[in-house]
C-alpha positions as CSV (number, residue, x, y, z in Angstrom):
1,X,-25.2,74.9,58.8
2,X,-26.6,73.7,55.3
3,X,-25.4,70.3,53.9
4,X,-22.4,70.8,51.2
5,X,-24.3,70.1,47.6
6,X,-21.8,68.1,45.9
7,X,-22.5,67.7,42.0
8,X,-21.1,64.2,40.5
9,X,-20.9,64.1,37.1
10,X,-21.1,60.9,35.1
11,X,-20.7,60.4,31.4
12,X,-23.5,57.6,30.8
13,X,-27.0,56.6,32.0
14,X,-27.7,55.7,35.5
15,X,-28.4,53.6,36.9
16,X,-26.4,51.3,36.8
17,X,-23.1,52.1,38.4
18,X,-22.0,50.4,41.8
19,X,-18.7,52.7,42.3
20,X,-21.1,55.8,41.7
21,X,-23.9,54.6,43.5
22,X,-21.8,53.4,46.5
23,X,-19.7,57.0,46.9
24,X,-22.8,59.1,46.7
25,X,-25.3,57.0,48.9
26,X,-22.2,57.1,51.6
27,X,-21.9,60.7,51.4
28,X,-25.9,61.3,51.8
29,X,-25.6,58.9,54.5
30,X,-22.8,61.3,55.9
31,X,-25.0,64.2,55.7
32,X,-23.9,65.6,52.1
33,X,-26.5,66.6,49.4
34,X,-25.5,64.7,46.2
35,X,-26.7,65.7,42.9
36,X,-25.6,63.4,39.8
37,X,-25.2,64.7,36.3
38,X,-26.0,61.8,33.6
39,X,-25.7,61.6,30.3
40,X,-28.7,59.9,29.0
41,X,-28.4,58.0,26.0
42,X,-31.7,55.5,26.8
43,X,-33.9,57.2,29.4
44,X,-34.3,60.7,28.1
45,X,-33.7,64.2,29.8
46,X,-35.7,64.2,33.2
47,X,-35.0,63.4,37.2
48,X,-35.6,61.5,40.0
49,X,-34.5,60.5,43.4
50,X,-32.6,57.1,43.4
51,X,-31.6,55.8,46.9
52,X,-31.3,59.5,48.1
53,X,-29.2,60.7,44.8
54,X,-30.7,63.6,43.0
55,X,-30.3,62.5,39.3
56,X,-30.7,64.9,36.8
57,X,-30.8,63.2,33.2
58,X,-29.6,65.1,30.1
59,X,-30.6,63.8,26.9
60,X,-27.8,62.8,24.9
61,X,-28.4,61.4,21.1
62,X,-26.2,59.0,19.1
63,X,-24.0,61.5,17.6
64,X,-22.7,62.7,21.5
65,X,-22.3,58.9,22.2
66,X,-20.1,58.3,19.0
67,X,-18.3,61.4,19.8
68,X,-17.3,60.4,23.4
69,X,-15.3,57.8,21.9
70,X,-12.9,60.3,20.4
71,X,-13.7,62.9,23.1
72,X,-9.7,63.7,23.4
73,X,-9.3,63.4,19.5
74,X,-11.8,65.9,18.5
75,X,-13.4,69.0,20.0
76,X,-17.1,67.9,19.5
77,X,-17.9,66.5,22.5
78,X,-16.2,68.7,25.2
79,X,-17.9,71.7,23.0
80,X,-21.5,69.9,23.2
81,X,-21.3,68.6,26.9
82,X,-19.8,71.9,28.5
83,X,-23.1,73.8,28.2
84,X,-24.9,70.8,29.8
85,X,-22.6,70.8,32.8
86,X,-22.9,74.6,33.2
87,X,-26.2,74.3,33.4
88,X,-26.3,71.4,35.7
89,X,-24.0,73.7,38.1
90,X,-26.4,76.6,37.8
91,X,-29.8,75.4,38.4
92,X,-28.9,73.0,41.4
93,X,-26.7,75.1,43.0
94,X,-23.3,73.1,43.2
95,X,-20.4,73.6,45.6
96,X,-18.4,71.1,44.7
97,X,-18.0,68.9,41.5
98,X,-16.9,65.3,41.6
99,X,-15.9,64.2,38.3
100,X,-16.3,60.4,37.5
101,X,-13.6,59.3,34.8
102,X,-12.0,61.3,32.5
103,X,-14.3,61.2,29.3
104,X,-16.7,64.2,30.9
105,X,-13.3,65.8,32.5
106,X,-12.1,68.4,30.2
107,X,-15.7,69.6,29.4
108,X,-16.2,69.8,33.6
109,X,-13.0,72.2,33.8
110,X,-14.2,74.4,30.9
111,X,-17.5,74.9,32.3
112,X,-16.2,75.1,36.1
113,X,-14.0,78.1,34.9
114,X,-17.1,80.2,35.3
115,X,-18.0,78.9,38.6
116,X,-14.4,78.3,40.4
117,X,-15.4,75.1,42.3
118,X,-13.4,72.6,43.9
119,X,-13.2,69.9,41.5
120,X,-12.2,66.2,42.3
121,X,-11.6,63.8,39.5
122,X,-12.2,60.6,40.3
123,X,-10.8,57.9,37.9
124,X,-12.2,54.4,38.2
125,X,-9.6,52.9,35.5
126,X,-6.3,54.2,33.5
127,X,-8.6,54.9,30.6
128,X,-5.7,55.3,27.8
129,X,-4.1,51.9,29.1
130,X,-7.3,50.1,29.0
131,X,-8.4,51.4,25.9
132,X,-5.8,49.4,23.9
133,X,-7.5,46.2,24.6
134,X,-11.2,47.7,23.2
135,X,-11.9,45.9,19.9
136,X,-13.1,49.0,18.1
137,X,-9.4,50.4,18.3
138,X,-7.9,47.3,17.0
139,X,-10.1,48.1,13.4
140,X,-11.2,50.7,11.0
141,X,-12.1,53.1,11.6
142,X,-11.3,53.7,15.7
143,X,-7.6,52.7,14.6
144,X,-7.0,55.8,12.7
145,X,-9.1,58.0,14.5
146,X,-8.1,57.4,18.0
147,X,-4.6,58.3,19.1
148,X,-3.8,57.0,22.6
149,X,-0.9,59.1,23.2
150,X,-3.0,61.9,23.1
151,X,-5.6,60.3,25.6
152,X,-2.6,59.4,27.8
153,X,-1.0,63.5,27.8
154,X,-4.6,64.6,28.4
155,X,-5.2,62.1,31.5
156,X,-1.9,63.5,32.7
157,X,-3.4,67.3,32.4
158,X,-6.4,66.6,33.8
159,X,-4.5,64.9,37.1
160,X,-2.6,67.9,37.2
161,X,-5.5,70.6,37.2
162,X,-7.7,68.7,39.4
163,X,-8.0,70.0,43.4
164,X,-8.0,66.6,44.7
165,X,-7.8,63.2,42.9
166,X,-9.8,59.9,43.9
167,X,-8.2,56.6,42.5
168,X,-9.1,52.9,43.4
169,X,-5.3,51.6,44.7
170,X,-2.1,52.6,46.0
171,X,-0.5,51.7,42.8
172,X,-2.6,53.4,40.7
173,X,-1.5,56.7,43.1
174,X,2.2,55.7,42.4
175,X,1.6,55.4,38.8
176,X,-0.4,58.8,38.7
177,X,2.7,60.4,40.8
178,X,5.3,59.2,38.1
179,X,3.3,59.8,35.1
180,X,1.6,63.2,35.9
181,X,4.2,64.6,38.4
182,X,1.4,65.2,41.0
183,X,1.9,65.5,44.7
184,X,0.7,62.2,46.2
185,X,-0.9,64.2,49.1
186,X,-3.5,65.0,46.7
187,X,-4.9,61.6,46.0
188,X,-7.3,59.7,48.0
189,X,-7.5,55.9,47.5
190,X,-10.9,54.4,47.4
191,X,-10.9,50.8,46.3
192,X,-13.2,48.9,44.9
193,X,-14.4,47.0,47.7
194,X,-17.9,45.4,48.6
195,X,-20.9,46.0,50.9
196,X,-20.8,42.4,52.7
197,X,-24.1,42.8,54.4
198,X,-25.7,43.7,51.1
199,X,-23.7,41.1,49.2
200,X,-24.2,38.3,51.6
201,X,-27.9,38.8,51.8
202,X,-28.7,37.4,48.3
203,X,-30.5,34.0,48.7
204,X,-28.6,30.9,47.6
205,X,-30.4,29.0,45.0
206,X,-30.3,25.5,46.0
207,X,-30.9,24.7,42.2
208,X,-27.2,25.9,41.5
209,X,-25.8,24.1,44.2
210,X,-27.4,20.9,43.3
211,X,-26.1,21.3,39.5
212,X,-22.6,21.1,41.0
213,X,-22.6,19.2,44.1
214,X,-20.4,16.4,43.3
215,X,-17.4,17.8,41.6
216,X,-14.1,19.8,42.4
217,X,-15.4,23.4,41.5
218,X,-13.1,26.1,39.9
219,X,-14.9,29.2,39.8
220,X,-14.5,32.7,37.9
221,X,-17.0,35.2,38.0
222,X,-16.8,38.6,35.6
223,X,-16.1,39.4,32.2
224,X,-15.0,36.7,30.7
225,X,-12.3,38.3,28.0
226,X,-9.2,37.1,27.2
227,X,-7.0,39.4,29.0
228,X,-8.8,38.5,32.0
229,X,-6.7,34.9,31.7
230,X,-9.9,32.9,30.6
231,X,-7.7,31.1,28.1
232,X,-5.2,30.1,30.4
233,X,-8.1,28.9,32.7
234,X,-9.0,26.7,29.9
235,X,-5.5,25.7,29.0
236,X,-5.0,24.8,32.7
237,X,-7.8,22.7,33.0
238,X,-6.6,19.3,31.6
239,X,-3.3,19.6,33.7
240,X,-5.8,20.0,36.8
241,X,-8.1,16.9,35.3
242,X,-4.7,14.7,35.6
243,X,-4.7,15.0,39.3
244,X,-8.0,16.1,40.1
245,X,-10.6,14.1,38.0
246,X,-13.5,15.5,39.1
247,X,-12.5,19.0,38.6
248,X,-15.2,21.5,36.8
249,X,-14.2,25.0,35.6
250,X,-17.8,27.6,36.0
251,X,-17.1,30.5,34.1
252,X,-19.9,32.8,35.1
253,X,-20.1,35.6,32.8
254,X,-19.5,36.6,28.9
255,X,-17.8,38.5,26.7
256,X,-17.2,38.8,22.7
257,X,-14.3,36.6,22.7
258,X,-16.6,33.5,24.4
259,X,-16.5,31.3,21.1
260,X,-12.8,31.5,21.4
261,X,-13.0,29.8,24.9
262,X,-15.6,27.1,23.7
263,X,-13.5,26.3,20.7
264,X,-10.2,25.8,22.8
265,X,-12.4,23.6,25.0
266,X,-13.4,21.5,22.4
267,X,-9.9,20.9,20.7
268,X,-8.3,20.0,24.2
269,X,-11.2,17.4,25.0
270,X,-12.7,19.2,28.0
271,X,-15.9,20.9,27.0
272,X,-17.9,18.3,28.9
273,X,-15.8,19.7,32.3
274,X,-16.6,23.3,31.4
275,X,-19.9,25.2,32.4
276,X,-20.4,28.5,30.5
277,X,-23.1,29.9,32.8
278,X,-23.1,33.5,30.7
279,X,-23.9,36.6,32.0
280,X,-25.8,36.6,35.5
281,X,-27.3,39.1,37.8
282,X,-24.8,39.7,40.6
283,X,-27.6,38.6,43.0
284,X,-26.6,35.0,41.9
285,X,-23.0,35.5,42.7
286,X,-23.1,34.0,45.8
287,X,-24.8,30.9,45.0
288,X,-22.2,30.1,42.4
289,X,-19.5,31.0,44.6
290,X,-21.1,28.7,47.1
291,X,-20.0,25.7,45.2
292,X,-16.6,26.8,44.4
293,X,-13.6,24.7,45.7
294,X,-11.4,27.3,44.8
295,X,-12.2,30.8,43.2
296,X,-10.0,32.4,40.3
297,X,-8.7,35.6,39.0
298,X,-5.8,35.0,36.6
299,X,-5.9,38.1,35.2
300,X,-2.9,39.4,32.6
301,X,-0.3,41.7,33.8
302,X,-0.6,45.1,32.3
303,X,-0.4,48.7,33.6
304,X,-4.2,48.6,34.2
305,X,-4.5,45.2,36.0
306,X,-1.5,46.0,37.9
307,X,-3.0,49.3,39.3
308,X,-6.8,48.3,39.9
309,X,-8.5,45.5,41.8
310,X,-10.6,42.8,40.3
311,X,-13.6,43.1,42.6
312,X,-14.4,39.8,42.4
313,X,-11.6,39.0,44.8
314,X,-13.9,40.8,47.7
315,X,-16.7,38.8,46.7
316,X,-14.9,35.6,46.8
317,X,-13.2,36.5,50.3
318,X,-16.8,37.5,51.5
319,X,-17.9,34.0,50.8
320,X,-14.8,32.3,52.6
321,X,-13.4,30.4,49.6
322,X,-9.8,30.3,49.1
323,X,-8.4,32.1,46.2
324,X,-5.8,31.7,43.4
325,X,-4.5,34.8,41.7
326,X,-2.4,36.0,39.2
327,X,0.6,38.1,40.4
328,X,-0.8,41.9,39.6
329,X,0.7,43.8,42.5
330,X,-2.8,45.0,44.1
331,X,-4.2,41.5,44.2
332,X,-1.0,40.2,45.3
333,X,-0.8,42.3,48.3
334,X,-4.3,41.7,49.3
335,X,-4.0,38.0,49.3
336,X,-1.0,37.7,51.0
337,X,-1.7,40.1,53.7
338,X,-5.1,38.2,54.3
339,X,-3.4,34.8,53.9
340,X,-6.3,33.7,52.0
341,X,-4.8,31.9,48.7
342,X,-2.0,31.3,46.5
343,X,-0.8,33.5,43.6
344,X,0.4,32.1,40.0
345,X,2.3,33.3,37.2
346,X,0.4,35.5,35.0
347,X,-0.3,34.1,31.8
348,X,1.0,31.0,32.9
349,X,-1.6,27.9,32.5
350,X,0.9,25.5,34.1
351,X,1.5,27.7,37.1
352,X,-2.4,28.2,37.2
353,X,-3.0,24.6,37.0
354,X,-0.4,23.7,39.7
355,X,-1.7,26.3,42.5
356,X,-5.0,24.8,41.6
357,X,-3.9,21.5,42.4
358,X,-2.2,22.8,45.5
359,X,-5.7,24.1,46.9
360,X,-7.1,20.6,46.1
361,X,-4.5,18.9,47.8
362,X,-4.5,20.5,51.2
363,X,-8.5,20.9,52.1
364,X,-7.6,21.9,55.3
365,X,-4.9,24.7,54.4
366,X,-8.1,25.8,51.8
367,X,-10.4,26.0,54.5
368,X,-8.1,28.3,56.8
369,X,-7.7,30.3,53.8
370,X,-11.1,30.9,53.4
371,X,-11.7,31.8,57.0
372,X,-9.0,34.3,56.5
373,X,-10.6,35.7,53.5
374,X,-13.6,36.4,55.2
375,X,-12.3,37.9,58.0
376,X,-10.2,40.5,56.2
377,X,-13.4,41.7,54.2
378,X,-15.4,41.9,57.3
379,X,-12.4,43.7,59.2
380,X,-10.9,45.8,56.6
381,X,-12.0,45.3,52.9
382,X,-15.3,46.7,52.9
383,X,-17.1,49.5,51.6
384,X,-17.9,51.2,55.0
385,X,-14.2,51.2,56.0
386,X,-12.6,52.0,52.3
387,X,-15.5,55.0,51.8
388,X,-14.4,57.0,54.9
389,X,-11.5,58.5,53.4
390,X,-13.7,59.9,51.0
391,X,-16.2,60.8,53.7
392,X,-13.5,62.3,55.5
393,X,-11.9,64.4,52.4
394,X,-15.5,65.9,52.0
395,X,-16.2,66.7,55.5
396,X,-12.7,69.0,55.5
397,X,-13.9,70.5,52.6
398,X,-17.1,71.3,54.3
399,X,-15.5,73.0,57.0
400,X,-13.3,75.1,54.9
């Protein structure tokens, strides 16, 4: 029997997108054929095979790009993209559709009315919730053009219309059931875990190790935006330094709000204890994490963070490091289940400092936490294990 031909839809250039690539490659390895529709803003129209994925790029100009930001406020984007999706389905004889995130979803549903294919909606995040933190929604014209309640209503409708829904956590599933009234049985939970073999294969850069060999290192990797709790890290550091004299905060990442962090560090007189490393390729993350005495994920409590994972926690765990995380339910669940770290009150610099000091004061416990975390990643929280649910779903679909 010929393999099921799955058509994935992505509203941006590809590569990169690690979740899309991970899902597609796992399905290909399981015997499926995966075609990827990509709106190509930079590369232009064309096609290539990327890691086994048959990528079909459709050229998109700046007007399509700009209109995607208001896709559920004005009809232009979906009208323009619908014909592209129909062309993709027809030319590649697609048998099942898998839509990544909601931006393209309405156009996909409309194009699919002609074909009647089973359609899976894969929401990487709760877009209407996370959009409230976007800078362009806080100023003219986005503040007046984009209506988040419209986006929320549209997301709930898409959740109801989809044949199957893929979400990243059990908490996201529960929220979708609550807000959209969908049957929890049609949700497949596929967390954003890591490939330990890939992540741990990156070489350790001795230059990085040498720079931080004589300090108690508090390491954070990823987007450094304030909603990630980075300001609390800065404000926790003076408290930590009272007890841990050689403490150093290492921020590996960047955001448009970095200047605020630097200014606050200067005001507190701790600049020489903070290393702003800027954006670094993921291949260097193991090197930075290797020097950590403790790794942190102090993200703020909100509906988005409360229903998704910060992928960094699995990277930390894979490297055998103790964690201090905020009390967002998904990461609390993992840390407590794996017994690999401590939890602080989200948004509290004082409690964050207290938990970091707790790690510093009990090295043997910290080592046990690190070992527990690594074991949990190797045994459970890894992509080969979590992707099995997605593969099982598509195998059942192929059998039908």
